[in-house]
N, C-alpha and C positions, 0 to 999 in steps of 0.2 A: 096205118093200122098196126104195122109191124113195130113202129116206134112206140105206139101206145102200149102194146103188149110188153115190149122190152122195158119201157119205163115203169109199167105196173109191176113187173117181176123184180126190178131193181128196188122199188119202194117196199115191196113185200119182204125182200131179203133184209133191208135196213130195219124195218119194223120188227122182224123176227130176231135180229141181232140185238136190238134194244130191249126187247121183252125178255129174252133168254139170257142177256148179259154178255153173250159171246157167240160166235159162229162155230166155236169148237164143239166137238162131239164127245170128248173125254168127260166121263163122270165117274167119281169114285165115292163110295159111302162106307164109313166105318161104323159098324153097329155098336161095338163095345170096346172101349179102350182100356178096360180094366174095371175092377170093382173097388169099392171103398166102404168103410163103415165107421161108425163112432161108438165109443164105449164110455160109460159114465165113470167119472173119476171117483176115487174112494173118498169118503167123508167119515172120519173116525173120531169119536170123542168118548173118552172113558173117565170116570171119576171113582175115587175110593176113599172112604173114611179110614184113617189110620189111628195113630196113638191118641188115646183118650176119647175116641169117637164111640161111645157106648151109652147105655141107658142107666139110670139111677145112680149117677155119680153124685156123691154127697158134697154140699157146699154149706158154709156158715158165713155169718157176717164178716166182712173185711177179707174174704178169700176170693181167689180167682181160679177158675177151672178152664183148661184149654182142651180143645179137640182139633186135631190135625186132619187135613184132607188134601188129596192130590187131584189134579186134573191133567189128562194127557191127550195128545192127538194121535195116539197109536194103540193098537191092540195086537201083541205079538209082532209079526212082520208087516201087518197092514198099517200103513201110515197115511194120514189125510193128504190128499193130492191137490188141495186148494188152500190158500191162506184163510185163516179162520178168526173171526171176532169172537169174543167170549163175554157172557154176562153171568155173574154169580149173584144169586139172591138167597139171603139167609133170612129165615122167618123164625121169630122167637115169640113164644106165648105160653099160656098155661098148659101143663101136662094133662093128659087125659084124666078126667074125673078129679082135677085138682084146681086150686086157685093159683094164679101166677104170684110169685114172690115179687112185689112191686119194686123193690130196690135193686133188681138185677139190671145191669147195664151190659152192653155187648160191643165188641169191636172185632174187626177183621184185621189179622196180622199177617205179615209175610213169614216165611219159614224161620227167620231169625227172631221172631217175636216183636218186630217193629210194626207200629200201626201203619196201615195203608191210607194215605191221605186222599186218594181218589175215591174211596168208598163213602157212599152216602148213607148215613145211619138216621133212622127215624124210630128209635127204640125209647120208649118211656113207660113207666109203670110196669116193667117186666115184659112188655110186648112190643112188637113192631118188626121192622125189616132193615136189613143192611144190603145195599146193592152196589156192585162194582161192575163197570163196563170197561172192557179192554179191547181196543181196536188192534187188529192184527196180532192177537195174542200168540198165534201159532202160524209158522211159515210152512208153506207147502213142501211136502217130501222131506221134512226134517223132524225126526223124533224129538219130542220135547214134553217135559213134565213141569207143571207149576205146582208149588206147595204153599198152602195156606193154613192158618190156625184161626179158630173162633175162640175168643176170650170172653167168658161170662164172669162178671165180677159182681159180688154182693156188696154194694156200698153200705157201710154201717150207718144206722140211724137209731135214734132213741127207742123207736117202737119195734125193733127187730124181733123181739120175743114173741110178738103177735103173729109172726109168720113162720115160726118153727113147727116142725112135726110133719106127719104124713099127709096132711090136707093141702100142703103147699109144695109146688114144684113147677119148674119151667122146662119146656122142651124146645129144641131147635131142629130146623131141617134146612138142608142146602139143596138148592135147584141150580143146575148148570145148563146154560143154553149156548150152543155153538152155532154160529151163522157164517156162511161163506162170505169172505170179504169181497167187496166189489169196488 
């Protein structure tokens, strides 16, 4: 009987060791090793119309009118903290309460006045859009400004006289979309 009790105690100790992982009695728990947090990175995009970017600029057949604008990834000391893709969409159409001058064509130019070959233009009869998509246009934490020009040209035709005067005019608008590069 003593052997049975001793054997039972030995088996009980072995089972307790297996269940608890050890026969040691030391235990230590650390509730808080410190705190942490996350903050949102800055995402800054600004744009501004500059030279020639105004209303009611006069144009005649065979003339070109340009309007410059800039796009930046900063405002003051706040610089975007992620890489940014950029989409520029220029819409051209009839001015408010006017008919579009049908012989107006449009182009997107770089700051030196050279056509941007990556711009997709669908302007006809004085209306349409120009779209430019630039992957990683801006690098994170680096202040940068891109400069562009819109060139509106009245291509001369025999019927140009039919579109002169205050009933005809075209307007343009520029939409800038910045998206975090992934």
